[in-house]
C-alpha positions in Angstrom: 0.0 0.0 0.0 1.4 3.4 -1.0 0.7 6.3 1.3 0.1 9.9 0.1 3.3 11.8 -0.6 4.9 13.6 2.3 4.7 17.4 1.9 8.5 17.5 2.5 9.2 15.5 -0.6 10.8 17.2 -3.5 9.6 16.0 -6.9 10.6 16.9 -10.5 9.1 16.4 -13.9 10.1 13.3 -15.8 12.3 13.7 -18.9 10.0 11.3 -20.8 7.2 13.8 -21.7 6.6 16.9 -23.7 4.7 19.9 -22.3 2.9 22.3 -24.5 0.7 25.4 -24.1 -2.2 25.2 -26.4 -5.0 27.8 -26.4 -4.1 28.8 -22.8 -4.1 25.2 -21.5 -1.1 23.2 -20.4 -1.0 19.8 -22.1 1.3 16.9 -21.1 2.1 14.2 -23.6 4.2 11.1 -22.5 6.9 10.1 -25.0 7.7 6.7 -23.7 6.1 3.2 -23.4 3.6 1.5 -25.7 1.6 3.1 -28.4 -1.4 3.1 -26.0 0.5 5.3 -23.5 1.7 7.6 -26.3 -1.9 8.3 -27.2 -2.7 9.6 -23.7 -2.5 13.3 -23.0 -3.1 15.2 -19.8 -4.8 18.6 -19.8 -4.1 20.7 -16.7 -6.5 23.2 -15.1 -5.0 26.5 -13.9 -4.2 25.1 -10.4 -2.7 21.9 -11.8 -0.7 24.0 -14.3 0.7 26.1 -11.4 1.6 23.0 -9.5 3.2 21.5 -12.6 5.4 24.5 -13.1 6.5 24.3 -9.4 7.7 20.7 -9.7 11.3 21.7 -10.4 13.2 19.3 -8.2 14.0 22.1 -5.7 10.7 23.1 -4.1 9.1 20.8 -1.5 5.4 19.9 -1.8 4.9 22.1 1.3 6.4 25.1 -0.5 4.2 24.4 -3.5 1.1 24.2 -1.2 2.0 27.6 0.2 2.3 29.0 -3.3 -1.2 27.7 -4.1 -2.6 29.5 -1.0 -0.9 32.7 -2.1 -2.0 32.6 -5.7 -5.5 31.0 -5.5 -8.6 31.7 -3.4 -8.8 28.4 -1.5 -8.4 26.9 2.0 -5.3 25.2 3.3 -7.2 21.8 3.5 -8.4 22.1 -0.2 -4.9 23.2 -1.4 -3.3 20.3 0.3 -5.9 17.8 -0.9 -5.7 19.1 -4.5 -1.9 19.0 -4.5 -1.7 15.5 -3.2 -4.4 14.2 -5.5 -2.6 15.7 -8.5 0.9 14.5 -7.4 -0.4 10.9 -6.8 -1.9 10.9 -10.3 1.3 12.3 -11.8 3.4 9.7 -9.9 1.2 6.9 -11.0 1.4 8.0 -14.6 5.2 8.3 -14.4 5.1 12.0 -15.2 7.0 13.1 -12.1 9.8 11.4 -10.1 11.5 11.8 -6.7 14.3 14.3 -7.1 16.7 11.9 -5.4 16.0 9.0 -7.8 18.6 7.8 -10.2 18.3 8.7 -13.9 18.4 5.9 -16.6 22.2 6.4 -17.0 22.6 5.4 -13.3 23.8 8.8 -12.2 22.2 10.5 -9.3 19.9 13.3 -10.3 20.7 15.3 -7.2 24.1 15.7 -5.5 24.3 14.2 -2.0 23.5 16.5 0.8 26.2 17.1 3.4 25.7 17.9 7.0 
C-alpha cells in the first residue's frame, strides 16, 4: 500500500514527456512506453498547471502548497488535498519522479546533501 506523498518530498518532472501550451491550456504528452500510452494526453486546469510549473526538483510539496494558497482563493485543506491528488496521479502516470531518484544512466539526479 502506498501512502500519500509527504509534503516535505521534492519531486521533479520526468524527462519522458513533452509539455505544450495550447489555447491557454497546459498539455502533457508522455513520450515513452507503448503506443497506447503515447496516445494519452493530460490537460491541466490553472491550479494543476501552477503545481506542474513548481515541480522543479527544488521546491518541496509544502512550499508548493504555500504558493497555491498565495495565488488562488482556497483553503489550506483544499490546497493540500488538490496538491496530493494531482501528485499521486502524476506519480502513477510516471510523469514526475523523486528528485533523489537515479536517472536511466545510473547517475544520481541530485548531489548528495552534506551535514
